[in-house]
C-alpha positions in Angstrom: 0.0 0.0 0.0 1.4 3.4 -0.9 2.6 5.7 1.8 2.3 9.5 2.0 5.2 11.8 2.6 5.8 15.5 3.2 8.8 16.5 1.1 10.5 19.5 2.8 12.1 22.1 0.6 14.0 24.9 2.1 15.6 26.7 -0.9 13.9 28.6 -3.7 16.2 27.3 -6.4 15.7 23.7 -5.3 11.9 24.3 -5.3 12.0 25.8 -8.8 14.0 22.8 -10.1 11.8 20.2 -8.3 8.5 21.7 -9.5 9.5 22.5 -13.1 11.5 19.3 -13.7 9.1 17.2 -11.7 11.9 15.6 -9.8 13.1 15.4 -6.3 16.7 15.2 -5.1 18.1 14.3 -1.7 21.4 15.5 -0.2 24.3 13.2 0.5 23.8 11.6 3.9 20.0 11.4 3.6 19.9 8.0 1.8 17.7 6.4 4.5 15.1 9.2 4.1 15.3 9.1 0.4 14.9 5.3 0.2 11.7 5.5 2.3 10.0 6.7 -0.9 8.6 4.1 -3.2 7.1 4.4 -6.7 3.4 5.2 -6.3 3.7 7.0 -3.0 1.8 10.2 -2.5 3.9 13.3 -1.9 3.0 16.7 -0.5 5.5 19.4 -1.3 6.2 21.7 1.6 8.2 25.0 1.5 9.8 26.1 4.7 9.5 29.6 6.1 13.1 30.2 4.9 12.6 28.9 1.4 12.3 32.4 -0.1 15.0 33.9 2.3 12.5 35.9 4.3 11.3 33.9 7.3 9.7 36.9 8.9 7.4 37.4 5.9 6.8 33.8 4.6 5.1 30.9 6.2 5.8 27.2 5.8 3.2 25.9 3.3 2.1 22.7 1.7 2.1 23.9 -2.0 1.5 20.8 -4.1 0.6 17.2 -4.5 2.5 14.6 -6.5 3.2 10.9 -6.9 6.6 9.2 -6.9 6.9 8.3 -10.6 10.0 6.1 -10.4 12.4 4.5 -8.0 14.8 6.6 -5.9 18.3 6.1 -7.2 21.8 7.6 -7.4 21.9 10.5 -9.7 24.2 10.2 -12.7 24.9 13.9 -12.4 24.5 15.2 -8.8 22.5 18.4 -8.4 24.0 21.3 -6.5 22.0 24.1 -4.8 24.2 26.6 -3.0 26.8 24.7 -1.0 24.8 21.4 -0.9 25.2 18.5 -3.2 22.2 16.2 -3.9 23.2 12.7 -4.9 20.0 10.7 -5.0 16.7 11.4 -6.5 13.5 10.4 -8.2 10.9 11.5 -10.7 7.6 13.0 -9.6 4.3 13.4 -11.3 2.9 16.7 -10.0 -0.9 16.6 -10.1 -1.8 19.9 -8.5 -0.1 23.1 -7.3 -1.1 26.1 -5.3 -0.4 29.4 -6.9 3.1 30.8 -6.2 3.5 31.8 -2.5 0.1 30.4 -1.7 -0.9 27.0 -0.2 -1.8 25.4 3.1 -0.2 26.9 6.1 1.0 23.8 7.9 1.3 25.3 11.4 -2.5 25.9 11.4 -3.0 22.1 11.2 -0.2 21.0 13.6 -2.6 20.6 16.7 -4.7 18.2 14.6 -1.8 16.1 13.2 -0.6 13.0 15.1 2.8 13.1 13.4 3.5 16.0 15.7 2.9 14.7 19.2 4.0 17.9 20.9 2.7 20.9 18.9 5.0 23.2 20.8 8.1 21.6 19.2 6.6 20.5 15.8 9.2 22.4 13.8 12.0 20.2 15.1 10.5 17.3 13.1 10.7 19.3 9.9 14.6 19.4 9.9 14.8 16.6 7.4 14.3 15.9 3.7 11.0 14.1 4.1 8.5 13.1 6.8 6.2 10.1 6.5 2.6 11.0 7.4 0.2 8.5 9.1 -2.9 7.8 7.0 -5.2 10.0 9.1 -2.8 12.9 8.9 -2.4 12.4 5.1 -6.2 12.5 4.7 -6.5 15.7 6.7 -3.7 17.4 4.7 -5.2 16.2 1.4 -8.7 17.5 2.4 -7.4 20.9 3.5 -5.1 21.3 0.5 -7.4 20.2 -2.3 -9.4 23.5 -2.6 -6.1 25.5 -2.9 -4.8 23.5 -5.8 -5.0 24.3 -9.5 -3.7 22.3 -12.4 0.1 21.9 -12.8 -0.1 23.8 -16.1 -1.9 26.7 -14.5 0.7 27.2 -11.8 4.1 25.9 -12.9 5.3 29.1 -14.5 5.1 30.9 -11.2 7.6 28.5 -9.8 10.3 29.2 -12.4 13.0 31.0 -10.4 15.9 32.6 -12.2 19.2 32.4 -10.2 20.3 35.7 -8.7 
């Protein structure tokens, strides 16, 4: 049975690449996290407060829904964002996106999500590449996110980020 994961993206260039290429990459040293994803798994794309380099303005948001479209494997050509090298990855099939800088504010759901047993320290669990969601939590996120999504084609251009 497929699992559901929150993929945590903390960099705008990485977000642009992931959304426009419909791929996900994982940094060296995160193999265990990456290998938890299996073809067919449901993915929610989450952007951190710092993703756009202004954590006082931006909020952490679930911005899209996808499926893992192929196995996680070692990348023939590692991807580099800033000073981090991403050595493993997989293809995604993005089925819906929120418009750029919109989406589901995750902190508003934290008290209702069992994956965060202590709502006061929930952000500590977000310091990873992905987080597996229990079925009830996945259902809640899916239900709350759905009205905020538009088709991939309608929203993808907003996520094209030109390097500074």
